[in-house]
N, C-alpha and C positions, 0 to 999 in steps of 0.2 A: 646904591643898589643893595649893599649889605644891610642898611637900615630898613629898607622896605621888606627885605626877606625876613629879617628878624621880627618886624611888625606883623607880617603875615602869619608867622608861626605863633606869635604871641596871641593874636586874635583867634587862631584855631584852638589854642589851649584855653583861652577865656570862654570859648563857645561851649566847652564842656561844663562850665559852671552856670548857675542860674542868674548871675549878675549881668548887667549890661556891659557892653564893650567888645563883645565877640561877634562873630558872624551869626546869622539866624539859623535855626534848625533846618529850615527849608533849603537854604543855600548849601549847608553841609550835606544834607540828604541828596541833593542834586549832584554835588561833587562826588559823593560816594557812588551813586548810580552811574555817573559818567565814567568814572575810573573802572568800575566793574564791567561795564559794557565794552569799553575799549580793550581791556585785558581779555575778556571772553571772546570778543570778535577777532582779535588778533590771533588768539590761539586756534580758533576755528579756521580762519583763513590760512594759517600756516599748515594746519592738518589737511585742509581741503586741497590746497595747491600742491602739497607734497604727494598726496594720494590720488589727485584728480577726481575727487568725489565731492561734488557740490549738491548732493541730494537734500541737505538740510538748509540750504541757503534761503529759500522762501520762508521757512519757519523762523529762522534767525531774524530776518528782517521784520516779520510780523510781530515777534516779541519786542524788538527794538522800538518800532513805531507804536505799538500798543502801550509800552511803558511811557513813551513821550506823551501820548494822548492822555493817559491817566494822570501824569504829573501836571500837565497843563489844565486838565479838567479840575483837579483839586485846587489849583491856584484860582481858577475862575470861580469855583464854588465858594471858596473862602471870601473872595471879593464880593460876591452877591450876598452872602450871609452877613458880612459886615455892614453893607448898606441897609439891610433890613432891620438891624438892631437899633433900638431906640437910643438916642443920644442922651447922655446924663447932664 
């Protein structure tokens, strides 16, 4: 378990370099967005439940699902673009 954890952190550090061996930028971006969404949503849920004020709940969900749609759309667009490129 310790070896896998060290390998994970090693790959994250290698991702900051331009060499191969780390995670891809898309995976790191997705990880960053997911962590940000989880932190933001948990802070909002904590505030909303403490004050019984759920007025922004639809907007929060709209932003979450909109970001997921954008990220999936970018992935799909990249796949389409790669298929259209001529092979060398």
